[in-house]
TORMAR-26691 format. One line per field, with one value per residue (C-alpha): chain; y, x, z; residue number from 1. Coordinates in pm, whole numbers, plus 32768, in hexadecimal, padded with zeros to 4 digits. Example, Ala and Ser with C-alpha at 12.3 -4.5 7.8 and 13.67 -1.06 7.14 Angstrom:
BEGIN
kolba <- [A;A]
north <- [7E3E;7F96]
east <- [84CE;8557]
up <- [830C;82CA]
minu <- [1;2]
//
This chain:
BEGIN
kolba <- [A;A;A;A;A;A;A;A;A;A;A;A;A;A;A;A;A;A;A;A;A;A;A;A;A;A;A;A;A;A;A;A;A;A;A;A;A;A;A;A;A;A;A;A;A;A;A;A;A;A;A;A;A;A;A;A;A;A;A;A;A;A;A;A;A;A;A;A;A;A;A;A;A;A;A;A;A;A;A;A;A;A;A;A;A;A;A;A;A;A;A;A;A;A;A;A;A;A;A;A;A;A;A;A;A;A;A;A;A;A;A;A;A;A;A;A;A;A;A;A;A;A;A;A;A;A;A;A;A;A;A;A;A;A;A;A;A;A;A;A;A;A;A;A;A;A;A;A;A;A;A;A;A;A;A;A;A;A;A;A;A;A;A;A;A;A;A;A;A;A;A;A;A;A;A;A;A;A;A;A;A;A;A;A;A;A;A;A;A;A;A;A;A;A;A;A;A;A;A;A;A;A;A;A;A;A;A;A;A;A;A;A;A;A;A;A;A;A;A;A;A;A;A;A;A;A;A;A;A;A;A;A;A;A;A;A;A;A;A;A;A;A;A;A;A;A;A;A;A;A;A;A;A;A;A;A;A;A;A;A;A;A;A;A;A;A;A;A;A;A;A;A;A;A;A;A;A;A;A;A;A;A;A;A;A;A;A;A;A;A;A;A;A;A;A;A;A;A;A;A;A;A;A;A;A;A;A;A;A;A;A;A;A;A;A;A;A;A;A;A;A;A;A;A;A;A;A;A;A;A;A;A;A;A;A;A;A;A;A;A;A;A;A;A;A;A;A;A;A;A;A;A;A;A;A;A;A;A;A;A;A;A;A;A;A;A;A;A;A;A;A;A;A;A;A;A;A;A;A;A;A;A;A;A;A;A;A;A;A;A;A;A;A;A;A;A;A;A;A;A;A;A;A;A;A;A;A;A;A;A;A;A;A;A;A;A;A;A;A;A;A;A;A;A;A;A;A;A;A;A;A;A;A;A;A;A;A;A;A;A;A;A;A;A;A;A;A;A;A;A;A;A;A;A;A;A;A;A;A;A;A;A;A;A;A;A;A;A;A;A;A;A;A;A;A;A;A;A;A;A;A;A;A;A;A;A;A;A;A;A;A;A;A;A;A;A;A;A;A;A;A;A;A;A;A;A;A;A;A;A;A;A;A;A;A;A;A;A;A;A;A;A;A;A;A;A;A;A;A;A;A;A;A;A;A;A;A;A;A;A;A;A;A;A;A;A;A;A;A;A;A;A;A;A;A;A;A;A;A;A;A;A;A;A;A;A;A;A;A;A;A;A;A;A;A;A;A;A;A;A;A;A;A;A;A;A;A;A;A;A;A;A;A;A;A;A;A;A;A;A;A;A;A;A;A;A;A;A;A;A;A;A]
north <- [691E;6A2C;6B2F;6B00;6ADF;6BF2;6B8D;6C57;6D1C;6C4C;6B07;6B8B;6BF2;6AA1;69EA;6AC8;6A89;6913;6913;69D2;68E8;67B5;682B;683E;695D;6A4B;6A81;69B6;6A28;6B7B;6C0E;6ABF;6B04;6A7F;6B79;6C9A;6CC9;6D34;6E41;6EBE;6EC4;6F86;7086;70A5;70C9;71FD;7277;7260;722F;712A;6FF4;6EAD;6D6D;6D92;6C86;6D0D;6C3F;6C80;6D88;6DBE;6DC5;6CE9;6D56;6C1A;6CE6;6E59;6F79;70B5;7044;7021;6EC0;6DB7;6DE9;6F10;6F47;6F22;7065;717B;70A0;70D4;6F5E;6F3F;7051;6F8C;6E53;6F19;6FBC;6E71;6F39;702B;714F;7245;7187;7047;6F26;6DE0;6C95;6B94;6A19;6943;6966;6AE2;6B19;6C53;6BC6;6D12;6E11;6E6F;6FC4;70E5;7218;7363;746D;73F3;74AD;7480;7534;74A5;7340;7302;7210;7126;712E;70D8;6FB9;6F3C;6F4B;6E73;6D7B;6D70;6D37;6C12;6B72;6BAE;6B16;69E4;69B9;69E8;68ED;67EC;6698;65A0;64C9;6384;6413;6497;6344;6298;637D;6345;61CC;61E0;62B1;61C0;6097;6147;61A6;6048;5F98;6073;6046;61BB;6264;63C4;64ED;6650;677A;6890;69AA;6AB2;69C3;691B;67C2;6692;6584;642C;6322;61B9;6154;6243;61D0;606A;60C9;61B8;6143;6293;62A2;62E2;6412;657F;65E8;6745;67AA;6869;694B;6815;678C;666C;6588;65AD;64FA;63B9;63DD;633F;642C;6463;64B3;6592;6682;66D5;6675;67AE;68A1;67C0;67B2;6926;6983;68C1;694B;6AB2;6A7C;69A7;6976;6802;671A;65BE;6507;63B3;637D;6273;622C;61DF;6086;5F82;5E81;5D8C;5E87;5E89;5FCC;6050;614A;622E;6308;643D;653D;6668;67A2;68ED;6949;6ABB;6B45;6C44;6D5B;6CD1;6C67;6AFF;6A4E;68DD;67F9;66A9;658C;6419;6329;61DF;60CA;6092;5FB0;5E8C;5F63;5FF1;5E92;5E2B;5F59;5F01;5D99;5E07;5EE2;5DC2;5CDA;5DCD;5DDA;5C61;5C31;5D16;5C57;5B03;5B65;5BCF;5A8C;59C6;5A69;5A12;58A8;5899;5923;581A;5703;5776;577C;5620;5595;5625;558F;5436;5439;53A8;5476;55A3;54C5;53FC;553E;55D0;5495;5472;55E1;55E2;54B0;5558;5694;55BF;551C;5671;56DD;55B1;5600;5762;56D8;5615;574A;5810;5703;5707;587C;586F;5727;56B2;5587;5456;548A;538C;544B;558E;54E9;5458;55AC;5656;553F;545B;5543;559F;546B;5333;5247;531B;5359;527D;52C3;51E2;51F0;519C;521F;537D;5484;55F0;571A;5809;5906;5803;5766;58B5;58FE;57A9;57B9;5906;587F;574A;5823;5903;57D9;573A;587C;589B;572C;5762;589C;5845;56FB;558A;55AE;5684;5549;5411;5332;53FB;5384;5422;5357;53D8;530D;5363;52CB;531A;53BE;535A;54AC;5452;5521;54BC;54DA;54E4;54BD;5532;5487;54D2;53EA;53BC;5529;563B;5698;5785;58DC;59BE;5B09;5C46;5CE1;5C44;5C5E;5C78;5B03;5AA4;5B9C;5AFC;59A2;59EC;5B0B;5B01;598A;5948;5A42;59D6;586C;58C5;5831;5884;584F;5846;582B;5799;57B9;5689;5614;54F0;55CC;5699;5607;56A3;564B;56CB;5687;56CD;56D9;55FD;5726;570B;55B9;557A;545A;53FB;5471;5367;52D3;538B;52C8;52A0;5378;548E;54AA;55D9;5587;55A5;55BF;5467;547E;53A1;53D6;539A;53CE;525C;5259;5327;5231;52B2;5227;52FF;53E0;5381;54EA;557E;5656;569D;5800;585D;5983;59D0;5A7E;5ACC;5C06;5BD3;5C5E;5B87;5A47;5AA2;5AE8;59A3;58D9;597D;5934;57CA;5782;5824;5745;561F;569D;5752;589E;598A;5A66;5B50;5B8A;5C2D;5CAF;5D3F;5CA8;5DAF;5D74;5BFB;5C26;5CF9;5BE2;5ABA;5AF9;5ACD;5992;589B;5728;5731;582F;582A;58E6;5972;5938;5A93;5BD2;5CE5;5C81;5C30;5ACE;5A4F;598E;5A75;5A25;58B1;58B4;595B;5863;573F;57C9;57EB;568A;56FE;563A;56E6;569C;573B;57B3;581D;586F;5830;5703;572B;5744;5897;5843;581C;56B6;55EC;5602;54C6;5544;54DE;559B;55E6;5671;5782;577B;56B2;567C;5684;5508;54F3;55F9;5549;53FF;54A1;554E;5409;5358;544A;545B;52E3;52E2;5235]
east <- [2693;2795;26D2;2601;2499;23A4;225F;2128;2066;1F2E;1FEE;2098;1F4A;1EAF;1FD2;1FBA;1E46;1E76;1F85;1EA4;1D80;1E5C;1EBC;1D4C;1D88;1C77;1B40;1B1A;1B98;1C41;1D31;1DBA;1ECC;1FE5;1F87;1F07;205C;20F0;1FE8;2021;219B;217B;2093;217E;22B2;2224;2147;2023;1EAC;1E7C;1F3A;1ED1;1F35;1E6D;1E2E;1DCD;1CCA;1C44;1B40;1B75;1C70;1C5E;1D07;1D7C;1DE8;1DB6;1DC8;1CF6;1C1A;1A9F;1A9A;1B5A;1AD4;1ADD;1ACC;1C17;1C04;1CC6;1D46;1EB2;1EF9;1E6E;1F5B;2080;2017;1FEC;2140;21D5;229F;2287;2193;21B3;21AB;2131;220D;21B8;216A;220F;2201;2333;22FD;2302;218D;210C;1FE3;1F96;2043;20A4;2001;2038;1F54;1F26;201B;2119;2163;22DA;2317;237D;23F2;2565;2603;264A;24DC;2471;256B;24DC;237C;23EE;248C;2349;2286;2367;2327;21B0;21AD;2266;2165;2041;20C2;2151;20AB;20B8;21EF;212B;205F;2195;223F;2107;20FB;226E;2240;211B;21E8;230B;2229;2187;22D7;2361;2229;221B;2391;23D3;2522;2540;2625;2640;26E2;2754;2734;27F8;2917;28F1;291C;2849;2810;27D1;2728;27A1;2655;2688;27EF;2771;266C;273D;28A3;2902;29F4;2939;2983;29BC;2A40;2A72;2932;29C8;2897;27BD;2847;290A;27DA;279F;28E8;2831;272B;272A;27DE;269F;25CF;26E1;26A2;253A;2514;25B5;24D1;23A5;23E8;243B;22FF;2228;22E3;22B4;2140;20E0;2210;2201;2268;220D;22CE;2313;2469;2565;26B3;27E5;27CF;2895;298B;286D;27BC;2689;25C3;258D;247C;244E;2332;239B;22D8;234E;22DD;237E;2394;23AF;2499;2455;2492;2388;248A;24BD;259A;2578;2503;2498;2440;2401;2459;23B1;2425;2307;23C1;22D6;21A0;222D;2279;2113;208F;2168;20F4;1F87;1FC1;206C;1F4E;1E52;1F19;1F3D;1DCA;1D6E;1E56;1DDB;1C6E;1CAC;1D68;1C50;1B52;1C31;1C43;1AC8;1AA8;1B98;1AE9;199C;1A27;1ABF;1983;18B4;1997;197F;1807;1701;15E3;159E;1530;1673;173C;168C;16C8;1834;1880;17D7;189F;19E6;1988;193A;1A90;1B39;1A7D;1B01;1C61;1C39;1BE1;1D27;1DE9;1D53;1DC2;1F1F;1F40;1EF7;1F8A;2079;2029;20BA;2143;204D;1F20;1FA5;1FC6;1E68;1DDD;1E67;1E43;1D2E;1C13;1C8D;1C9E;1CA6;1CE9;1E06;1ED2;1FAE;208A;216B;2285;22E8;2225;22A1;220A;224B;2249;2122;21FF;2290;213A;20AA;21CA;21BE;2043;2069;2174;20A7;1F73;2026;20AC;1F52;1EAD;1FA9;1F78;1DFF;1E25;1F3F;1FDE;1F92;1E4B;1DBC;1DC0;1CEC;1E1E;1F0C;1F9D;2041;2120;21AD;22B4;2391;24AC;2588;26D7;281D;281A;26D4;25EC;251E;251F;23D8;23B9;2291;2275;2173;2144;204A;1FF3;2050;21C2;2232;22B5;2369;22AF;234E;2349;234C;21ED;217B;212F;2291;231A;224C;22CC;243C;247A;2379;2349;24BC;2512;23F8;2468;25D2;2630;25EB;24F2;2521;242B;2495;23CD;240C;236D;22D1;223A;2290;236E;23C5;24AE;246E;2565;252D;2624;2614;257D;2448;23F6;236F;230A;21A1;20C5;2041;1EF4;1DD7;1CE1;1B91;1ADD;1BDC;1BA5;1ADA;1973;1925;17E9;1785;16F8;15C6;157B;16B6;16F4;16C5;1572;14B2;13AE;124F;110E;108C;0F75;0FBE;0FC7;0ED2;0DCA;0E90;0EA8;100D;10A6;1210;12F4;1440;1518;15BC;14DA;1570;154D;13E7;1389;142A;1381;1232;1246;12B1;119E;1095;110A;10BF;0F59;0F90;0EEC;0FE7;0F1B;1039;11B3;124D;13B4;13BD;1367;125D;11C2;11BB;1119;1008;0FBB;0F95;0E1D;0DF0;0D4F;0E5A;0EAA;1025;1142;12A8;1383;14DE;1593;1631;1583;1686;172F;15EE;1587;1443;1401;12E1;1225;126A;11F4;10AA;1072;10BA;0FC0;0EBD;0F00;0F71;1088;11C3;1312;1464;1555;16AE;1809;18B4;1992;19B6;188F;1800;169E;157F;159C;14B9;139F;131B;133F;1406;154B;15C9;1728;1779;17BD;167F;1598;1420;140E;14A1;13AE;128C;12F7;1307;11B7;1115;11A6;1122;0FC8;0F9F;0FAC;10F9]
up <- [9FE2;9FA0;A069;A19F;A11F;A164;A20D;A1B0;A2B9;A27A;A2A4;A3DD;A474;A41D;A4BD;A5F1;A61B;A5EC;A6F7;A7E5;A7A5;A7D8;A936;A99F;AA91;AA1A;AAF0;AC2C;AD7F;ADA3;AEA3;AF0E;B011;AF32;AE1F;AEF4;AF95;AE44;AE16;AF7B;AF50;AE09;AEA9;AFD3;AEF3;AE48;AF65;AE6C;AEAD;AD99;AD2F;AC8C;ABDF;AA9C;A994;A83E;A783;A622;A683;A7F9;A914;AA49;AB8D;AC34;AD64;AD9F;AE94;AE6C;AD48;AD58;ACC8;AC09;AAA5;A9B4;A83B;A788;A6C4;A771;A88D;A8EA;A8F0;A78D;A720;A7B0;A6ED;A5AA;A5D6;A649;A745;A871;A864;A983;AACE;AA2A;A9B7;A903;A9AD;A8C7;A8BF;A87D;A704;A711;A6E0;A78B;A849;A8F2;A9CC;AB2F;AB3F;AC2F;AC0D;ACC3;AD2C;AE26;AF64;AF48;AE00;ACA9;AC98;AC74;AB7E;AC9F;AD02;AB9D;AB92;ACDB;AC45;AB1F;AC10;ACD3;AB8F;AB36;AC8A;AC67;AB08;AB86;AC97;ABA5;AAA7;AB99;ABA8;ACC5;ACB2;AC8E;AB70;AAC5;AADE;AA57;A929;A8F0;A8F8;A808;A717;A730;A6E5;A5BD;A526;A54F;A4CD;A396;A355;A367;A38F;A420;A3E9;A46F;A3C3;A4AD;A3B0;A473;A4C4;A36E;A409;A3B2;A4B4;A41A;A4F0;A4F1;A452;A330;A30C;A2E7;A1E3;A110;A144;A1E0;A304;A44D;A522;A4C8;A373;A2DC;A22D;A107;A111;A117;9FD2;A068;A07B;9F06;9EC6;9F23;9E10;9CB8;9BC3;9AFA;9C31;9CBD;9B9C;9BFC;9D6A;9E0B;9D56;9D99;9F11;9F33;9E77;9F6F;A09D;A02C;9FF8;A124;A200;A1B0;A099;A01C;9F0E;9E74;9DDA;9D76;9E14;9D3F;9CA2;9D64;9CDD;9CA0;9BBD;9C9E;9CA5;9E07;9E61;9F90;A00B;A0CD;A198;A25E;A315;A372;A4E5;A539;A63E;A74D;A651;A569;A465;A3EA;A4E6;A494;A382;A40E;A329;A301;A1E8;A197;A0AF;9FB7;9EC4;9F00;9ECD;9D89;9D0E;9D5A;9C9B;9B70;9B83;9B86;9A56;99A0;99FD;9969;9824;9825;986A;974B;9663;96D7;96AE;9547;9507;95AA;94C2;939C;9411;9437;92D7;9251;930F;9281;911E;913E;91DA;90BE;8FB1;904D;9099;8FB2;9044;911D;923E;9231;9222;9354;9421;93B5;93EB;9540;95AB;954C;9607;9737;9719;9704;983C;98FC;9884;9909;9A61;9A62;99FA;9B19;9C0C;9B74;9BA9;9D19;9D94;9C89;9BAF;9B07;99AD;9926;99AD;9919;97C3;97E5;9847;9710;960F;9686;9625;94C9;93EC;94C8;93A6;931D;9457;9531;9661;972D;982A;9990;9ABB;9B13;9BF8;9BA1;9C8C;9C63;9BB2;9AC5;9A8A;9A29;993A;9894;9874;97C4;96D9;967B;9656;9559;9498;9491;9417;92FC;92A4;9290;91BD;90D1;912F;9139;91FB;90E2;900B;903B;9018;90EF;9239;9369;944D;9596;964F;9776;983D;9965;9928;99D2;9A88;9B37;9A5D;992F;97B5;96F2;957A;94A5;9350;9240;9115;8FFB;8FDD;8EE8;8ECA;8FDD;8F80;9073;90A5;901F;917B;92D3;9365;94CD;94DD;9476;9572;9684;9627;95F0;96E4;97FB;9816;97F9;990B;99F4;99D3;9A16;98C6;975C;9642;94CA;93A6;9256;9114;9033;8EF2;8FA9;90B8;91EB;92F7;9445;9561;96C1;97D6;9948;9A68;9B9D;9C58;9B7C;9C14;9D70;9E49;9E11;9F31;A01E;9FC7;A072;A141;A09D;A19C;A170;9FF9;9F8D;9F3E;9DCD;9D06;9C85;9B29;9B0E;999C;98CC;975B;9711;97BE;96BE;963E;966C;95D8;94B8;9535;969F;9719;961A;96BB;97FB;9879;98DE;9998;993A;9A37;998B;99A0;984A;973B;9627;96F0;974D;95E2;956A;967B;963A;94C5;94FD;95F8;951C;93FD;94E7;9516;9662;96BC;9762;984D;98A7;98B8;99EE;99FB;9B5D;9CAF;9CF7;9BA2;9BDB;9D32;9C94;9B98;9C85;9C9F;9B28;9A9F;9A29;9A49;9A7C;9A9C;9A18;9B12;9AD5;9C20;9C27;9BB8;9B91;9CD6;9D96;9DEE;9D5B;9E9F;9F11;9DD2;9DF5;9F5F;9F01;9DE5;9ECD;9FCA;9EB7;9E3B;9CE3;9C35;9BB7;9B14;9B63;9A54;9ACC;9A4D;9B9C;9BDC;9D54;9E3D;9DE8;9D80;9E76;9EEC;9FCC;9ECF;9E2F;9CCA;9B93;9B51;99F1;99CD;98D1;97B3;9779;9652;9639;9631;9792;9816;976A;980A;9963;9935;98C5;99F4;9AFD;9A5B;9A3B;98BF;988C]
minu <- [1;2;3;4;5;6;7;8;9;10;11;12;13;14;15;16;17;18;19;20;21;22;23;24;25;26;27;28;29;30;31;32;33;34;35;36;37;38;39;40;41;42;43;44;45;46;47;48;49;50;51;52;53;54;55;56;57;58;59;60;61;62;63;64;65;66;67;68;69;70;71;72;73;74;75;76;77;78;79;80;81;82;83;84;85;86;87;88;89;90;91;92;93;94;95;96;97;98;99;100;101;102;103;104;105;106;107;108;109;110;111;112;113;114;115;116;117;118;119;120;121;122;123;124;125;126;127;128;129;130;131;132;133;134;135;136;137;138;139;140;141;142;143;144;145;146;147;148;149;150;151;152;153;154;155;156;157;158;159;160;161;162;163;164;165;166;167;168;169;170;171;172;173;174;175;176;177;178;179;180;181;182;183;184;185;186;187;188;189;190;191;192;193;194;195;196;197;198;199;200;201;202;203;204;205;206;207;208;209;210;211;212;213;214;215;216;217;218;219;220;221;222;223;224;225;226;227;228;229;230;231;232;233;234;235;236;237;238;239;240;241;242;243;244;245;246;247;248;249;250;251;252;253;254;255;256;257;258;259;260;261;262;263;264;265;266;267;268;269;270;271;272;273;274;275;276;277;278;279;280;281;282;283;284;285;286;287;288;289;290;291;292;293;294;295;296;297;298;299;300;301;302;303;304;305;306;307;308;309;310;311;312;313;314;315;316;317;318;319;320;321;322;323;324;325;326;327;328;329;330;331;332;333;334;335;336;337;338;339;340;341;342;343;344;345;346;347;348;349;350;351;352;353;354;355;356;357;358;359;360;361;362;363;364;365;366;367;368;369;370;371;372;373;374;375;376;377;378;379;380;381;382;383;384;385;386;387;388;389;390;391;392;393;394;395;396;397;398;399;400;401;402;403;404;405;406;407;408;409;410;411;412;413;414;415;416;417;418;419;420;421;422;423;424;425;426;427;428;429;430;431;432;433;434;435;436;437;438;439;440;441;442;443;444;445;446;447;448;449;450;451;452;453;454;455;456;457;458;459;460;461;462;463;464;465;466;467;468;469;470;471;472;473;474;475;476;477;478;479;480;481;482;483;484;485;486;487;488;489;490;491;492;493;494;495;496;497;498;499;500;501;502;503;504;505;506;507;508;509;510;511;512;513;514;515;516;517;518;519;520;521;522;523;524;525;526;527;528;529;530;531;532;533;534;535;536;537;538;539;540;541;542;543;544;545;546;547;548;549;550;551;552;553;554;555;556;557;558;559;560;561;562;563;564;565;566;567;568;569;570;571;572;573;574;575;576;577;578;579;580;581;582;583;584;585;586;587;588;589;590;591;592;593;594;595;596;597;598;599;600;601;602;603;604;605;606;607;608;609;610;611;612]
//
């Protein structure tokens, strides 16, 4: 801000027209007494036949009050008032009508030869004084309205946690409001502007290098600026962010007179954005790990199974267990959870006979629960890939205790597996365990690679623990989908569903293909597979005995299809991946939770068709 910014003609004209439009003084009544007196006085001052208060719109002029003209409206081109606006200054016996921001809204015009000879300098000065009075009258608002607008602005600024400042460019003084002082740790009141550079002293050193040029570039182009920047890091090392906006106000001479601006503390929003980005990275990593775990579970199930049928049942049961563990993890993220439930969520679905966890009852905060879940998840994934859970005889034991400081200490111990070898480089998983989990728990975490297996110690501070929430009343608990066909209830009489015609409604192509193949192996004729709600609705008139309905079709409820089938008296079965109430309820139909296998669907189909 070393030099006063230059505002382009186009930007100045746009700002002028916006100011004129905001006043809402075009058209309407003309020659109101309070405005007509200025035109009469101007005509009298110069003994001229014509005088008017003229507002200059985009393509026309509007005479709010006039003497000697045929009517209020004329084209803009060639009009004397339009020439005044273009010149942004006096032209002949016509001077600008300016609002408080310096915008030339129009002109006080005097035309025609006077009878008293050429105008003197004093007469021209009097005309400018008269124009100022006329402009004040044109732009004035009723006191009550002005106070109301002021109160609204005050409320908006306070609610949005804004701070304001004003730079008097010609005096080079910056006025800092108490609100801005509170937000930015700047002393309130007037301070020397140093050509506008003083405010940049309160920016982060790195942002101070580019922010001046960035702001000046916007001001020169549009007369406004908008920027996000950091403030210097405080003693606590916390990064603080501000959002600033400002606009140039022109003076009576058409030159920049003021820069007014507002500043908002956006630190919390920036932290939320960073958290969302980290969650996306974490989700991507966890999904890949989850796929690796599924692959390991499948391999172990295959090695231990005597036949394909046994493998499918064992593998499906383990997937079901992992799904239940995921439900517990979701609850831990949002409400906090006991340490025991977190351990069960991460270990219970992997190898139930090879894992053990034990310790006193402890309730973790949501943040701590999320961090510990992540740490145990990483340890479990590594155990499945390379550690004790990759062996049939391996074991994992997790124990925890309270520490004298009021926190907790958790120990992970692997035995019976292959010897542990420290990796050549520290991977992302180890970083999450030792750095992220340790910091989020207010303590530390350490992994050790021993010949007998991996061990890890995780310690959390007292702040990681919280009082358990009060027990919710039964009626206040969220309604959940009740699975009516569970993994253990898969027995179906051979040939029980042979010959049935089935409609499949499922938005996942792979699931639909697997279900179709499995049902056809059981002797069922699949008459159609629908992936969208509209497609399913178009198939309800087909000839079939029973339908299998995915509860959610790409974000749309399958309830319309279920309602039609109920009206028609056709049986159906629900398949859903939701834990909370998100499927169409109130229908008398079996519910199978994903991940399911064909045996469960076959059992449900046999039940609703009377072939069980």
